[in-house]
N, C-alpha and C positions, 0 to 999 in steps of 0.2 A: 662451419666457422665457429671457433671456440668462443665462449661468452667473454665479454669485455672485462667483467669483474669475477673474482673467484667466488664460488658458491659459499653462502653462509652456512654455519653449522646447523642453524634452524632449518634451512631449505634441504640440506643433506639428510637431516633426521626425518623430515617429512617424506622425502623420497624413499628412505629406507623402510619406514613404517608402511607405506603403500606397497612396497615390494613384499613385505611380510604378509600383508593381507592377501595379495595375489597368490603367493606360494601356499598359504594355508588353504586357499580355495582349490589348489591343485591345477591352476591355470597357467599356461605359458604366456610369455610376453606377446607372442604373435597372436594368440587367441584373444587376449585382452585388447590388443590394438584393433583387431577385426570387429569386436563387439562395440568398441568405442568409435569406430569409423575413422581410425587414425592409422598409423604405421608403427612397426616395432621400434624403430629408431626413436620416435617421440616418447614411447613408454620407457625406453632405456634411459633417455636423457632426464625424464622426470624422476625416475627412481634413483638416478645418480646425483640428483640435485643440481644438474647443469642448467635446467630450465625450470622456471616457476610454473605453478599450477593454480588455477582459480578455485574458489570455494565450491562453486557448482561442479567443477570437474572432480574434486575430491569426493563429493557426495555421490556423483555418478559412479566413480570407481568403487566406492564402498558398497554401493548397491549391486554392481556387477559381481563383486567378490563375496556377496551375501554376508557381510559383516553384521553380526547381531548386536554389537556393543555401541549403543548410541552415544554414551559418554565419551568413548574413544573417538568416534567420528566427529563429535563436536569439538574435541580438543585438536584434532587434525585440521579442521576447518579454521580454527583460530590461528593456526600456523601459516596460513596462506596470505597474510597481510603483505602489503608492498614492502620492498626492501628498505629498511631504515638504517641510517649510518650511525653505528654506535661509537662511543668515544674511543674504543679499542682500534678502530680503523685508522686512527692517526699514527698507529705504530705498525701498520701493515708492512712497510718496507724496512722496518728497523729491528723488529723482534721475530723470533720463530713463529710460524703459523699456529703451532700448538698452544702457545701462550694466549694468543688472541681467541682461539677456540674456547679455551677455559673461561676467559672473561665473558664471552658471549653466553655460554651455558649458565654461568653463575648469575648473569643479569636476568635470565629467563626463569631461573629456578624458584620454586615455591618454598623450598627449605634446603639447607645444606647440612650434611653430617661429614665430619672429617676426623680421621685417626692418624696420629703421628707418633713416632717412637723416639726420635732424637732431635726433632725440630719443633719449634713452635709453629702452629698453622700459619700459613702466609696471610690469611685474613686477619690475624691477630698480632702480626709482627710490627715492631716499631721501625722507623726509618733506619736507625743505626744498626739494628739487628739484621734487617734485610741486606743492608750494604755489606755487613760482615760476611753473610752467607755467599753473596754473589762475588765478593773479592776472593773467595776460596775456590772458585770454579776451575775446572780442568777441562780444556786448556784455559789459561788465564784470559780474563776479559779486559779490554781496554777500559780506562776510567770512564769514558763517555758511554760505553756499553753497560757498565755497572749502573751508572746513574739512570739510564733509560729503563733498566729492569727494576730498579728501586721505585722510580716514579710510577711505573706500570703497576707494581704490586700494591702500592699505597692507594692508587685510584680504584683498584678492584674492591677495596674495603668500603667503598661508598654504598654498597648494597646493605650494609649493616646499620645505616643511618636513614634519616628521612622520616616521612609520615607513615610509610609502610615498610619498615626494615625487614629484611629476610631473616627468618629464624635460623640460628646456627647452633649446632651441638658439636663441641670439640672434645674429642677423646685423646688426652695427652698422657704419654707415659712419663713417669717420674724422672726418667733419664733425660728427657728434653728440658726439664726444669733445672737440671744440674749441670748442663753442658758448659755454661759460662761463655758463650760466644761473644767475642769483642772485649773481653775483660770485665772486671767487677762493675764498673760504672754502667756499661751498656747492658750487662746481664741484669743488674738490679733494676734499671729503668724498664727493661722488657718484662720482668716479673710484676712490677707495679702496674704496668699497662695491662697485662693479662688479668690481674685481679680487678682492675677498674672495669675492663670490658665485660668480665664475667658477671658484674652487677647490673648490666643492662637487661631489660626484660626479655629481649629476643635472643639472648646468648646464654648458653649453658656450657660450662667447662667442667669436665670430670677428669680425674687423674687416676691412672693405673699405677699402683705402688710396685716397688721392686719385688715384694713378696708374692706377687700374683703368679709368678712362674711362667711356663711356656704359654704363648698366646698365638691364636690363629692370625695369619696375615701380618706378623710382626716385622717382616723384612722390608716393608714398603709403606709409604704414605698413601692413604686412600681418601678420595673425596667422593661423596655420594650426593648427587644433586637431584632433588625431587622435581618431577614434571607436574603438569596440571592434572595428569592421571598417572597411576603407577607405571603403566606401560611406557610412558615417556620419560622415565627416570634415566639418569646417566651416571656412569662411574668414571672417575678420572684417576689414573694411576700416575704418580710422579716417579719417573724412572731416570736412569743415567742418560738415556738417549732422547729424553724429552717427555712431553705429556702424551698420554694414551687414553682415548675416550672409548668406552665400551657401553653397548646398549642392548646386547642380546638378552633374551629372557633368562638364560642360564647364568650369565654374568651378574645380572641384577639380583637374582635370587641368591646367588653365592655370596655376593658382597653385602647384601642386607643381613645375611646370617652371620658373616664375619664381624660386621660392626655391632650387631646385637650381642654377640658373645664377648667382644672386647669391652663394650660398655658394661656388661655384666660383671667383668673383673674389676671395674673402676670403683673408687669410693663414691658413695652417693653424693650428689650435689647438695650444697648447703645454702639455703636462702637466708641471707642476713640483710635486714633493712639498712640502707645507706643513710646516714644522718643528713638532714637537710642543712645546707650551708648556714642559714641564719641560726640554727640550733647550735652549730659548732661555734659560732661567734659569741653566743651567750654562755658557753661552757665555763669560761673563766670569770665572766662578769657576775655569775651567780655565786661565786665564792666570797667568803668573808674577808674583805680587804684589810680590815683592822688586824686580822690574825696573821697576816703575812709579815715576814721579817724583811722589810725593804732595805736594800743596800745600794749606795751610790758608788759609781765607778771611781777608783782611786786616781784615774787619769783626768777626771773632770776639773776644769779650771774654775776659779771662783767667779761667780756672776755669769757663767756661760750655761748654755743648755747642756743637759747631761741625761744619761739613761739610768733609770732605777731598775733593779732586778729583784724579784721576790720569789721565794720558795713557797709553792702552794702545798699546804699540809695534805697528806694522803690519809684517807679514812680506811684503814685496814679492817677487814671483816673476817671473823673466825667461822670455820665451817660448823654447822649445827650438829654434824656427826662426830665431831672431835670429842674424845674422852678426857676427863680431867687427869693431868699428870702425864699424858702421852704427847708426842710431837704431832703437830697439825699444820694445815695449810692456812695461810692468810691470803685473802684475795681483795684487790682494790680496783676501782675503775675511776681514775682521776679525770678522764675525759670520755666522751662518747666513742672515741676511736681506739682506745687502748685499755688493756687489762694487765694488771701487775700481779704476779704470784710469787710468794716466798714461803719457806719453811720456818716454823717457829724456832727450831734449834739451829738455824743458820740464816738469820734475818738479813745479813748483809748481801746475800746472793739473791737478786731480784730478776725475775724473767718478765720482760715486757712483750706482749703479743697483742694481736687484734682479735676482736670477737669471732671473726671468721675462722682464724687458725684454732682458737680454743674449741669452737664447735666441731671442726674436723678431728681434733685430738680426742674429744669426748666420744664422738661417733666411732672412731677407730677402736677406742678402748672397749666400748660396748660390744663391738663386733668381734672382739678377740684378736685383733690384728697386732696388739702390743703385748700379748701374753708371753712372748719370748724374752721380753726385757726384764731384767732384775732391778731391784731397788737401787743398787749401786750404779748400774748402767744408766738408769733414768736420771739419777742425781748428777752424774758426770755429764750427761747430755745437757741438762739445765745449766750447769756451770759454764759449758762451752758455748752456749747459745749467744 
């Protein structure tokens, strides 16, 4: 009689690991059943994840299989807990089983590494960006199917929050940042969200520049989900026919190597302290009010409330490396969140950037990634920024 509920990914993985232990011991299922005082069908059902298994039974099987790895045995015992209903079960009859399996593995993961080439990682997508992606599915999805997938993707992101958020390393190719899914408004909001998320302590985002050249595994998105011990890690591949979970030793080793190499091609992450909101509130209050040129709106009626606008003077600083009589750069930081740069011989062209972007630019220059740019090309880029 088949089980009333489909086996969870956790139970299936436990059964698969027990099968690996048996096969390493060179023992058949029939022999294992005889030593256990059971039958071959029960062993097969346990290894397929169709039936649950107790902690004591796991320890007994590990002893029969002469497994020397006590850390692995303890991790397998932890997987024998009673069946718990995860939030993803609410989507059991609505979404493909592969999506639910991914959410379950993410929920159990001790860390997540993901590499994407032309998409923002799902765990870092905004609602509008995700909706745009699902609206482009082939064959087309009905509006309610799109919304189910969007809400499911956003709920998956809960692992990044809370008292013990899951560490995430996202390796994103520059192409994904430039795709512009959903148009300028959606794309801009997605990039801002990516920057904000990258400033969280448990999240690291690194970018592979176009100049990195050929990359291993660049044809697909890869998720690597860490288990309680390395043997229990899982790889998830996002393919056209759905999600695919891999956990063989060869696959784990291969994709760890692939992600290591891809991360090696990426620009180094930059840690920039995020200003505390009260500090931002004080940034204008600390300026000299009397030095401002306050102006009243020409539409304000006599005796009514009106809005005054003032221009805060910018304190431009000259580089200490500038030589007398030569052109030089002026730099100013009017707020804690912006930096302004201009050339002395063209002061009307001002580039406004964030400290994070300036840090990435300086690091790229030091590493020689901008050596191919000429002065003319650089100036043109600044004017078009």
